[in-house]
C-alpha angles and dihedrals in degrees: 000000000000092000091051091051094051090043091054089051096048092040089054090050092051091051088061087074086076086064098039131072118208104284137201118309091018095294130123121234136181138102130268093209104058123129104214093182089072093061120086114256088233090080095093103144116122092219132034097237098086096047091044091053091050091051091048092052093057108117113240126215089244134033093204108103091213089060097034093061091072095044114089122324143302107233145183123186135182139170120227117189092326097317117115119222124192127188123179146161121226113198117198126209116259116273131191117281097349096061126203114344127203132196122201114196116188131176091022091310091312090122119035138184126186135181139109132298141196130206122207133175094245123126118243131177123238140192112197140135121243089217141000097266094040130097121253115270123209122203146126124270121205095224133052122213115200122196126208136178118238090265090062098254115140116247097184144287140241145176128279137181104173096261099052135031103210094208108192090134125121088255092075093055090077090070122066114233097014105082116123098001137126114266104202127209115258118189096152110129085204095048114153086232096056093106089059093047090052091053092059104151118236108234118203113253097174126009121193134184131191127219084268099072093213092059106086139158124201126188118196134210093249094060093260124123142193116217113198096165087115124337114006110273124183126191144114132291136214127188144202135181120258139177091264095046123272132352117210119195113206118207116187122224091228124061089218093061126084124249126214147196119230119196106200120196119243092256092046093231096119139018143187117231118201118179117208106278092000142100127278120257126194118234133194127211108247088221092061097050123104131033119313124230116248102173137014128213126209138171148122133259120190117230117197113244092011109055130227121358117208114232115196135165146170131222110208132206092247091065098258128128130202125190124194136190119213129196119182090339096310109120132194135172114271104175143341138197144126137290142199135194116242126219091250093059097257124117131232123209131198108197129189094231108014095044125209124350138159127208126238132214109246136172107293096014148318125324138189130203108223118192125181113161122201098008091175092227111047103020123241115345118208111153146134115251122201117223118214130173110265112273092028119110132193107274117250110246096179137010131200131193138179123218118253114286141173133082091298097023087257100144137062136169127223131184141188127207106199127203091246090069097257126125130197132189127199131187121214125198125199090350089281115069117061127182137173109265102179144331141196143116137304142202133182128211126168089353094303120120119215116198126193105195122190091228111018091043125212116355131169129207125242135208113242138158087272090057127249107358134186114203101213115198125185119171139186099045116148089230096049139284123296114228110162139149113233116202112221121214140165112271114250 
């Protein structure tokens, strides 16, 4: 089963070569999700350089980069075996409270990223290619664009000079074929990519539901909204800050539809919707519905003939517990029950199958002995589970990585050795698709790492001129065997 899953992943990745021409540095790049029908037939160049240059030469209404960024789009185009692919950034003007919003549409809007951005006059170096068949160019841009998600976490940053967005930020890695390239300014009202721009996908910014589950309100990143509180109403929203939180004014597109005012709490968990001339209705943010995780459980249980089975679980704030078993990434419910917190800080669980148990405080954290004999699927389980606060993960102690490999250097393998004794390997194709390759446990003695992988079996590291190296071998894949050296190093 595992080999088939990996083969499907690698086979799908290889199929991308049908959509990808040979890109810079010998790699292939494109997107499997593009909709070439939405691109004007006038885009007939076999490479993106000519079109990108034309877009960059369009004269903007302003020559001030701080103003230019919100005028038009910043675009990269390429053709792969007769299929057109357009990637672009749309930077919106700053608005009250929310700030400046950006939209990144890759693969003809097949892949989208939204959030907020800032532009500051601060130099930043870049390393990008002007076009797919051109060499990488290093330089310094006078402005820095920083991207954030709507929660305020930084997504990446890149250089900018008004005419070009030198996008070597992590944001571009979401779109195949558009990493580390020039996005040129396009302000042409008759741009050959206009149809793609007009198909910009509205991405939900806030999503609310009333007690009646069919009554919903969705606010999109582009100041559009969909009101399903009664009949479907579409329009645009504006917002301002208030003592209660935020006030959104909904203006319908049609004069025959009813507008509304929505007062959203400061934490955005609830809102009060009042239609013009109507009664107020309380709404709840869909992201805040359902129980919240308080603790996470993690551990390993050996299964003869298979290897290590990952045991994981969650303790929720409504007092419920769920425990899962995972083999090669396929997860299924193992047990469920309830939990309470004790006065001494420990927790007690009452499970349907494993019965009652109480955690203990051990060196490095809290642990729980979980015993479930004769599970019927993964044998007897008798293992120690580590409890961590929800959102926390076991810290990485070591990492390991291969170099790129494959006919077009399209693959690479990465691994994480965590402090809890677990190890996981992932395989990435074309710097875009990542899948779990293998997992298991690790120990180290006298500088030698011993790995017990669920699929590759037991392997030991060696000392070479490269450093500490693991030779990872996985045979029998339909797309070919994996035989790569992974260099192990201490995690930063």
